[in-house]
C-alpha positions in Angstrom: 0.0 0.0 0.0 1.2 3.5 -0.8 -1.2 5.4 1.5 -3.2 4.4 4.6 -5.9 6.7 5.9 -6.6 6.3 9.6 -9.3 8.8 10.4 -11.3 9.2 13.6 -11.1 5.6 14.7 -7.8 5.3 16.6 -9.3 6.4 20.0 -11.6 3.3 19.8 -8.9 0.8 19.1 -7.8 -1.3 22.1 -4.7 -2.9 20.7 -3.1 0.2 19.2 0.5 -1.2 19.1 -0.7 -4.3 17.2 -2.6 -2.2 14.6 0.4 0.1 14.1 2.7 -2.9 13.6 0.3 -4.4 11.0 0.0 -1.1 9.2 3.8 -0.8 9.1 4.0 -4.3 7.6 1.6 -3.6 4.7 2.8 0.0 3.9 5.4 0.2 1.1 8.8 1.7 1.9 7.9 5.2 0.9 4.3 4.9 2.1 2.3 7.4 4.0 0.1 7.0 7.0 -2.4 9.9 7.0 -3.9 10.3 10.5 -6.7 12.3 12.1 -8.7 11.8 15.3 -10.5 14.7 16.8 -11.0 12.8 20.0 -7.2 12.9 20.8 -4.8 15.7 21.6 -1.7 16.3 19.4 0.7 14.7 22.0 -1.6 11.7 22.4 -1.5 11.2 18.6 2.3 11.7 18.1 3.2 9.6 21.2 1.0 6.7 20.2 1.9 6.6 16.5 5.6 7.0 17.0 5.9 4.9 20.2 7.1 1.7 18.6 9.4 3.4 16.1 7.2 2.3 13.2 6.4 5.8 11.9 7.9 9.3 11.9 6.0 12.5 11.7 6.8 14.4 8.5 3.9 17.0 8.3 1.3 18.4 10.6 -1.7 20.0 9.1 -4.6 21.8 10.7 -6.3 18.5 11.6 -4.3 15.8 9.8 -0.9 14.3 10.6 1.3 12.8 7.9 3.6 10.0 9.0 6.2 8.1 6.9 7.1 4.5 7.4 10.2 4.3 9.6 12.6 1.6 8.3 14.1 1.0 11.7 12.7 0.9 15.2 14.1 2.8 18.1 16.3 -0.2 18.8 17.7 0.0 15.3 15.9 -3.1 14.0 13.1 -3.4 11.6 10.0 -4.1 13.8 8.7 -7.6 13.4 10.4 -7.9 10.0 9.3 -10.6 7.6 11.7 -12.5 5.4 10.1 -10.9 2.3 11.0 -7.4 3.7 14.7 -8.0 3.4 
């Protein structure tokens, strides 16, 4: 996938880390996660999405955040890498 739109649902998701991990897996190397959730504050959004090192913030709009796929986690490894990702 080139682009994933995650709009106004993140606050309802219980297993946020698992969802972000799966989105990271299916997003192409230069892929974009476009995110908006009016139920959350900016810090809640950026902390949650960047927590596992899967994504980095590249642009903040008025209501929408644009994240790019991060190729390495905070530990320097590709998070939950699959063999076909190598």
